[in-house]
N, C-alpha and C positions, 0 to 999 in steps of 0.2 A: 499482417494488418491487424488492427484492433478488432476484438471479438465482441459482438453485441451481446448484451444481457437479455435472455429470452424468457418468455413464458413457456409453460408446458405445451400449450396449443401450438406455439410457433416452432418449438422443437419437434413436435410430432409432424407438423407440416413439412419441415425440412427433411425429416427422415423419409416421409412418403414420397416427396419429390426425388429423393435420392434413389429409392427403389424403382420408381418409374423410369429414371434415367439409366437403369441397368446396374446400379451398384448392388453388391451382394450383401445380404444380411449376415451371412457367415463370415465374409471378409471383414466387415465392420466389427462384428463381435470378436473376431480374432485380434484385430488391432487394438480394440478396447482392452481385451485381456492382457495383451503384451504390455500396454501402458500401465495397467494396474500392477502387473508383476514388477515393472521397473520401480514403481513407487514403493511397493512393499519391500523390495530389496534395499532401497535407499533408507528405509526406516528400520532395518534389522541388520544383523551381522551374520557372517557364515556360521552355519550349524544351529542358528536360532530356530525355534519352533514357531510356525505361523498357522493359526487356525482360520480356515475359510468357512464362513457361514453362507450357504447358498440357498436362496428361495427358489420358487418355481418359475419366476419371470425372467426377463432379459438380464436383470442384474445378477441373478444366479448363474445364468449362462456366461456372462462376462467373467464372473468370479472363477468358474470352473476352467475357462479357457486360459486363465493365468497360470494354472498349475505347471504346464510344460516349460514355463520360463523361470520358475522359482528354483534356480540352481543353488546348491549348497545350503538348502534350508530343509528343516523337518516339517513337511507339509501335512496337515490333517484337514480333511474335508468333512463337513457335517452338512448334509443336504436336509433341509427342513421344509416339510409341507404341512405337517400337523404339529403345532407347537407343544400341545399337551404330551404327545408321545416322545418328544425330543428333550423334554425338560431335564431328565436325569442324565442323558448323554451330554448335554451342554454343561451341566454342573461338573461332570467328571473332567471334561476338556478344559473348562475354566480353572478348575482346581490345579491343573498341571502348569498353570502360569505361563502360557505362550508369550513370546516376545511381542506378538502382534495378532490382533483379531481383525479379519477382513469382513466387514458387514455388507453382504450381498443379498439381504433378505427382501427388501422392498425398494422400488425405484421411484421415478417421478410420476408414475401412473397412479400412485395411491391417492385417493380423494375422499376417503371416509375414515372415521376413527377405527383404530385397530381393535380387533376382538380381544376378549379377556386373555386367551392363551398367549397371544402375541404380546400383549401388554406385559404379562408376567415375564416373558422371555426377554423383552427389552430391558425391563427392570433388573433382571438377573445379570445381563451383560453390563449394564451401567454400574451396578453394585460391585462388580468385580474390580472396577477401577483399572482395568488393563488398557493399554494403548489400542485404539480402534482406528482403522482406515475404512471410511465409508465409501461405497461405490456409487457414484453419481450424486446421491443425496442420502443423508442419514435416514435409516429406516424409521418410518413414523413421522417424518417431517413433511409438511406440505411444500412442494417445490415452488409453488406460486407465491405463497404468503409468508413462509418461514415459521408458521405456527405448528406446534406439535399436534398430531391427530390422536389425542389422548396422551401419548408419551412418545418420545423419540430417542434414538440412540445418541449418546454423547461421544462424538468422535474426536480424536486428536487431529485428524486431517480428513478432508473429503476430496476425492479425485472425481471431478465432474467431467463429462464427455461432451465434445462438440462446442458447447458454449456454457457459460455460467447460467444457472437458473435464478430467477429473481428472488425466490425465497431464500436461497443460500446466502444472499447478501443482506438480508434483513438483519438489523442490529439485534432483534429479538432472538435470532437463530444462532448467534455467535457461539454459545456454549455447546450447541449440538454439532455445528459444522466444523469447529476448530479452524485449522488452516485450510483455506480453500485453494485447491490446485486444479489446473485445467489440462486435459489431454484434448487438444483442439483438432489434431489431425488423425481422424479415425476412419478415413475413407469415404466420407460423405461428399456430395457435391459442394461447391462454394455456397456459403450461407446466403439464402435469398432475402434475409431480413435486415432492416435497419432498426435502430433503437434510440431511446433517449439517453442510454448510458452504455459505455463500452469498457471492456476489461483489457487492461494492458498486458501485452505479452512481450518477452524480450526481443523478438524479431521486429518489433516496431522501431527499434533503434539501430538497425543495421546501418553502418557507416556513420554513426554518431559517437563522438564528434568526428568531423571529417579529417582526413590526413593533413598534416601540416606541410606547407610548401617548403622546399629545400632552402629557399632564400628568406624564410620568415625570421623575424626578430621580435623582441618583446613588445615593440610598438604595434605588432600585427594582431595582438590578442587582447587588447583592451586593458582598462585600468579600473579597478573596483574601489569605490570610496565607502568606508564602513563607519557609521556613527553608532558607537556602542560603548557599554561599560559604565559603571558608576560605583560608588562606595558600597562595598559588600557584594558586588556583582561583577567585579572586573574580569573574572574568568570567562564570562560570556563573550566579551570582546575578543579575547584570545581564541576561543573556540570558533567564533564566526570568521575570524581572519584565517585560521588554519583550514576551515571548511572551504573558504574561497580559494585558497591556494591549491586545494585538491582538485579544483576544476582547471588549473593551469592557465589562469589569465596572465597577461604580461606583467601587471603590477597590482599590488594591493596596498591601499593606504587606510590606516585606522585613525579616526579622530575621536578622542575620549576626554571626558572632563579632567581638568588639571589634577584633582586630588587622587586620581587613580592612574595617572599617566605612567608613573614609574613602574608599578607592578605589571601593567599591560605591556609596555615597551620592553621590559626586561625578559619577557617570555616569547618575544617574536624575533625571528632572524630575517626571514625573507620578506616580511611585510614592513612597510614604513609606518611609523606611529608619531602622532603630534598631539600635544595638549590642546584642548579646545579653547578658542578665543574668537572674537569677531574677526580678527585678522586671519586666523587660521583657516577660515572658510575658503580662502583662496586655493587651498590644496584640493578642493573639490572641483575646481574649474575644468581640469583636464581629465576628470574621470569619465568613463563611458557607461557606468552603471553604479547604482547606490544601494546599500543595505542599511537600514536604520531600525534600531529597537532592541537588539539583544543586550540584556543586562542594564537597561535604563530604568530600573525600578526604584532607585533611591529618590527620596523627596527633594534632594538638593540639586537636581538637574538644572543647569542654567536656563532661564527662559529663552534666551536668544538661541540656545541649542535646539530647543523644541520648535521655535518659530522657523529656524533654518530647515529643519526636517520637514515641517509642514509646507514650506515654500517649495522645496524640491518636489514633493508629492504633487503639488498643484500646478507647477509651472515648468518643470524640467522636461525637455523632449526625450530624455534618456531613460532607460529602464530604472524603476525604483521598486525595491522589495521592502515592505513594512512588516515587522515582526514584533511580537511581545508588546512592551509598553508603548512603542510608537503607534500601535493601533488606536490608542486613546487620543493621539494627537492629530489624527487625520481629519481634515475638513470633510464632513459627511453630507452637508446640504449645500445646494446651489454651487456645486463644484464641477468645473469642466476642465479636464486635463488636455494637454495638446493632442490633436488628432493623431492617432496611431502610436502614441507613447505607451510603452508597456508598463503596467502597474500590477504588482502582485502583493497579496496579503496572505499571511501564513498562520491563521489562528488555530490553537488547539480548542477542544470543546468549551473549556472555561472562558477563553477569550471570545469565542463566537457568542457564547451566552451573554457576556457582558455587552458586546456590541448590539445585540438584538433585544436586550432587556428581558431575557428569559433564563431558565435554569439550565445548567449543564446536562441534567438528566433529560430535559425536553430536547436538547440538541441531539443527544445520543439516540433518542427514540426514533427520530426521522432525520438522519444526517443529510440525505439528498434534499429534503425540503428546507433544512437549515441553509444548505449551500445556495439554494435558489433565493432565499430571503437575503442573504449577504450579497448576492449578485444584483438584486433589485436595489439594494442600498448603494452599491458601488458598481454601476453597470459597465464601466469601462475597465474594471480590474479583473485580473485572474484571481480566483479564490482557490487557495490550497487549504482545505479543511483537514487538518491532521488527525490521525487516529488509525484504528484498524481499517484497512482499505482506504487510505487517504484519497479524498475526492478533489478533482481539479476541474474547473469550468469558469467560463464567463457567462454573462447573461444571454449570450447569443450562440453558445456552443453546447454540444452534448456534454454529459458528465463523463470524465475519464476516471476510471476506478483503478487505483494502483494495486498491483498484485504482489509486491514485495514487502518485506519488513516483518517484524515479530515483536512480542511484548517486551523484549529487552530494550527496545527503543524508548520505553516509558521510563526514562531517567533524565535527570537534569542535564542540560547541555545538548541533548540530541537536536532540539529545535534550533539552537544557535548554529550548530554545524550545518543543518539543512539550509538555513537562511543564507549563510555564507556561500554554500555550494551553489545555490540559485543565483546569487549575485555574481559569482565567479564565472558561471556560464553566460549569463545575460550580458556581461561586459564585452563578450567576444562577437566579432562580426557575423559569424555563421549563426549564432543564436539570435541575434537581432533580426536576421532574415527569416528565422523560423522559431519564434518564441514559444509556440505551443509544444514543439518537440523538445526544446531545451528545458522547459519547465517540467514536463512529464519525465524526461530523462533524469533530471536532477533528483526528483522524488523517487523514481524507481531505483536509481543507483544507490542512493542513501539507504533504502530498505534492503537492497541486494547485499550491500556490504554487511549489514546487520545479520542477514541470513547466513552469509559465509562464515561470520564469526561464531554464530550460534551452532553451526554444524560441527564445530571443532572444540568448543569449550562451553561450560555452563555459565560462566560469568565474564563480563568484559565491560569496559568503560569507554569514555570518549577518546582517550589516546589510541586505543585499539581500533575504534571506528574510523578515526581519521587516517590511521596507518593503513587500514584495509582500503579506504577510498583512494 
């Protein structure tokens, strides 16, 4: 099940209810330590050195419980209660260049600025530029607001326990938190809290997509119509079509302006392609979902192409995904789409800023507030606000926070692949019965493919991403 994003007070209440229900603190700490060890092992190789920094609180206890599970590693433990006395020892350990430092100094209970000795220790760790795995929350970071309490550890990854803490998801905390990871099963009772936002976990998608029937045929899985590509941007149409094909719909049709038809069609095998004309619009009649926008940035897009896209958005009863330049063509005032019709927009921060007449910097300062503003503008649409922890919601739902993906997705073509993948799923009957799962799954799978690639190589592009999908 999706995991709610909690405040420190909610997390403490959950723990207290667990103790009252007979759960053991020692058992929970042991499970947390084992989860921490698994992540440390994943971030290192056999015979690597791992330096464990353990404070006197529960985070230090979790860190020490990891030791028994850190097989085939050179483990060094530094317990720190008086930072001034540990300064030289830490300097020696950091100078040895361990492959990973585990930050178990302070946890979510920290609510006041760090004292001078701790500030110097955190700076010492940050200046080493060594990879850091933070335990629950980076030491020195306020777990509710994401603000540093004087100074905070800059982690490559943070493994948080039970549920994500609100401060770890603050855009202002991104450089301290690094990659946010969750160990949700640490022996507590079922979470008693609901929230305005939920963290996606892979288990949310058990059985997705459903198995295909033995007597299925291509007509069983829908037909995606893609309006994409223009002079100088024809590759986006190809990437969107290949992204759609990765979702395995029955058919994919691409309609593209005539001046780029040849380069688009020549790069596609499984998808059908047609040059745009008023008569060519008939190819959209039998589609069960539509994607419009990838690569439509050229100033010479035919006006009847734009008006056909706007007409689909406003009147089609079938799912429509609007991406990139098509976002500028949407009717935004006095618009009522057919009841129950699925609509999705997929802006990146710059496009969201353009829609809301604000700066991209302002978008990034409060991404959830930006999402809600877009929902107010398009109350019947699903908003997929791309970026770190892509956000998904409508005006009437909680915010779903995507947990997959990494900075390598910040390259041209990534959004085109995602738009196609969304359309490829939404064309299918199972997805039309459960669009929220389909949308969330497409976003998660897109990011997960990127994570799988980045785990095995430093650099990759869209061909590799589509191949991984």
